N, C-alpha and C positions, 0 to 999 in steps of 0.2 A: 262958207255956208256953216250954220250952227247946227251941232249935233243935237238930236232929240233922243229921249230916252224910250227904248221899246221894251216889251216884255215878250219873251218868245217861248212857248210851250211846245214839248214833243216829247219822243222817245228816241232811243239809239239801239243797235243791236249789239248784245254783249254775250257772246258764246252763241247758245241756240235760242236765248230769249230776248225779246224786245224789252230794255229796261228804261225806267223814267231816269231822267237826269235832274238831280235835286240841289241846285246850286242855291236858289232861294225857294223855300218851301211854302207853298200857299194852300195845297190840298194833297192828300195822299196819292200815290201812283201816278204822279205827273212830274214833269221837270219844267222849271220855270227859271229863266235866265234873264237878266236884265242887261240890255245891250245899249251902247251909245252909238247912233248912226244918223247921218243926215236924212235918210229915207228908209222905207219898210223893205226895198231890195237889199240895200246895203246891210240892214239888221240881218236878213237872211243869210247873207254871205259871211258875214262875221262869226255868225252862229255856227255854221258850217266849219269855218276855220278854228275856232276856239275847241269845239267838241271833237273835231276830227284829230287835231294835233293833240289833244290832251289822252285821247284814247286810241290813237292810232288807227283810225277809221276813215273810209271812203265816203263820199256823199251818199251813195246808195244805200249805206247802212244807218243813216240819219234822218229821222222823219219830223219835219216841223208841221205842227198842228194848227198853231195860232200865233200871229204876231199882232201885238196891240200898242198903240201909242199910250205912255203913262202920262196920265194928267198931272199937272202942277208940278212938272219937272222942267 
């Protein structure tokens, strides 16, 4: 199965505040990360894995607000 490119936006908890994750910046105060996955569910799972491992966070401290398929990729 061919991987598609998804754009994932949301926030994660750092200390006492919910912070935006700014991997690819499109607008202030939000995180936007481009993920390659075969479907939307896998894109969400890979986002939890990448952000969780980088910041040593459990899934309950990561919020995903939006997952969209990137056109033309």
